[in-house]
C-alpha positions in Angstrom: 36.1 50.6 6.4 32.5 50.6 5.3 32.6 46.9 4.7 33.5 46.2 8.4 30.7 48.5 9.6 28.1 46.8 7.3 29.1 43.3 8.3 29.2 44.3 12.0 25.7 45.8 11.7 24.4 42.6 9.9 25.9 40.2 12.4 24.4 42.2 15.3 21.0 42.2 13.7 21.1 38.4 13.3 22.3 38.1 16.9 19.5 40.3 18.1 16.9 38.3 16.2 18.2 35.0 17.4 18.3 36.2 21.0 14.7 37.4 20.7 13.5 34.1 19.2 15.2 32.1 21.9 13.8 34.3 24.7 10.3 33.9 23.2 10.8 30.1 23.1 11.9 30.0 26.7 9.0 32.1 27.9 6.2 30.6 25.8 7.2 27.0 25.3 4.1 25.8 27.2 1.9 27.4 24.5 3.5 25.6 21.6 4.3 22.2 23.2 0.7 20.9 23.3 0.4 21.4 19.6 3.6 19.4 18.9 2.5 16.7 21.4 -0.9 16.4 19.7 0.7 16.2 16.3 3.0 13.4 17.4 0.1 11.6 19.2 -2.1 11.9 16.1 0.5 10.4 13.8 1.1 7.5 16.2 -2.7 6.9 16.5 -3.3 6.9 12.8 -0.5 4.4 12.2 -1.8 2.2 15.1 -5.4 2.3 13.8 -4.3 1.3 10.3 -2.2 -1.6 11.6 -5.1 -2.7 13.8 -7.5 -2.6 10.9 -5.2 -4.7 8.8 -4.9 -7.3 11.5 -8.7 -7.5 12.1 -9.5 -7.9 8.4 -8.3 -10.9 6.5 -7.8 -11.8 2.9 -8.3 -15.0 1.1 -5.9 -16.4 -1.5 -7.7 -18.0 -4.5 -5.9 -20.1 -7.1 -7.5 -19.8 -10.6 -6.8 -22.6 -13.1 -7.8 -21.7 -16.6 -7.9 -24.0 -19.6 -5.1 -23.5 -22.1 -7.4 -22.0 -24.7 -8.2 -19.1 -22.4 -4.5 -18.2 -21.8 -4.0 -16.6 -25.2 -7.4 -15.1 -26.1 -8.9 -13.9 -22.9 -7.9 -10.2 -22.7 -11.4 -8.8 -23.1 -12.8 -11.2 -20.4 -10.0 -10.3 -18.0 -10.6 -6.6 -18.7 -14.2 -7.1 -17.8 -13.2 -8.9 -14.6 -10.9 -6.1 -13.5 -13.6 -3.5 -14.4 -16.2 -5.3 -12.3 -13.8 -5.5 -9.3 -13.0 -1.8 -9.7 -16.7 -1.0 -9.2 -16.6 -2.4 -5.7 -14.7 0.7 -4.7 -16.0 2.1 -1.4 -15.0 5.6 -0.4 -13.8 5.6 3.2 -15.2 8.4 5.3 -12.6 10.6 7.1 -13.7 9.5 10.6 -13.5 5.8 9.5 -10.0 6.4 8.3 -8.6 8.4 11.2 -10.5 6.8 14.1 -11.0 3.2 12.9 -8.0 2.9 10.5 -10.1 1.8 7.6 -8.7 2.1 4.1 -9.7 1.1 0.6 -9.6 -2.7 0.4 -7.3 -3.9 -2.3 -6.9 -7.0 -4.5 -3.7 -8.6 -5.6 -3.4 -10.5 -8.9 -0.4 -12.7 -9.0 1.1 -14.7 -11.9 3.5 -17.4 -10.7 5.7 -19.7 -12.7 6.0 -22.9 -10.8 8.0 -25.9 -12.3 7.1 -25.0 -15.9 3.4 -24.2 -15.1 1.8 -20.8 -15.0 -0.5 -20.3 -12.0 -2.8 -17.4 -11.3 -3.6 -16.3 -7.8 -6.0 -13.6 -6.6 -5.8 -12.2 -3.0 -9.1 -10.7 -2.2 -10.8 -9.4 1.0 -12.6 -12.3 2.8 -16.0 -10.7 2.7 -15.8 -10.3 -1.1 -14.5 -13.8 -1.9 -17.9 -15.0 -3.2 -18.3 -12.0 -5.5 -14.8 -12.5 -6.9 -15.4 -16.2 -7.5 -18.7 -15.4 -9.2 -17.1 -12.9 -11.5 -14.4 -15.3 -12.5 -17.0 -18.0 -13.4 -19.0 -15.3 -15.3 -16.0 -14.5 -17.5 -14.3 -17.9 -17.6 -17.0 -20.6 -17.5 -14.5 -23.5 -17.5 -12.2 -22.0 -14.9 -11.5 -23.8 -11.6 -11.2 -21.7 -8.5 -9.8 -23.0 -5.3 -9.3 -21.4 -1.9 -5.6 -22.0 -1.0 -4.8 -22.5 2.7 -1.1 -21.7 2.6 0.5 -18.8 0.8 2.8 -20.2 -2.0 5.4 -17.7 -1.3 5.7 -18.7 2.4 6.0 -22.4 1.7 8.0 -22.7 -1.5 10.4 -19.7 -1.4 13.1 -20.0 1.3 13.6 -17.0 3.6 17.2 -16.5 2.4 16.3 -16.6 -1.3 17.9 -13.2 -2.0 20.9 -13.7 0.2 21.6 -17.3 -0.8 25.2 -17.5 -2.1 24.3 -20.3 -4.5 21.7 -18.2 -6.3 19.3 -21.1 -6.8 16.4 -18.7 -7.1 15.7 -16.2 -9.8 13.2 -13.8 -8.3 11.6 -10.6 -9.8 8.7 -8.5 -8.6 7.4 -5.1 -9.4 4.7 -2.6 -8.5 3.2 0.0 -10.9 2.2 3.5 -10.0 0.8 6.2 -12.2 3.3 9.0 -12.9 0.5 11.5 -13.7 -3.2 11.7 -13.2 -5.3 9.0 -14.9 -6.9 10.1 -18.2 -10.2 8.6 -17.3 -12.5 9.6 -14.4 
């Protein structure tokens, strides 16, 4: 008997609360709607600005050919090269990010096995190509650096490489992320 009374009281309290919430939403939707609309607009704008910035800025693909003696004993030089490129870090101001879509410019270091040869590629922002080339020559004096017109992945790898039933291609790629905060500042 008391169980029915308690469940009846509990259900009616929930019903009252839901009715009150819906009546508030019906009467004052015009107060809340602009905030939701602005949030949606803001998200769309930030994505559009970032895509526009990516299209306006371009990157250069550099092929680096190293002599064979560098391939096994050049870890300190490569460490210095990576450290020097890291120091090009430019903090993007909030208004630059949200209004202009700017983001931290990135570099891509690619190692490609092509017909038994190992090839090194660096994709760098176009405005920093001369600096990257100078740093490569500073660390590897006998290196040869060429600006490549076509992306090797677009010309040599077929579009259906992953879905090709003959499996002529053996592809593998990865991207690394830190699982916790870096130990160094």
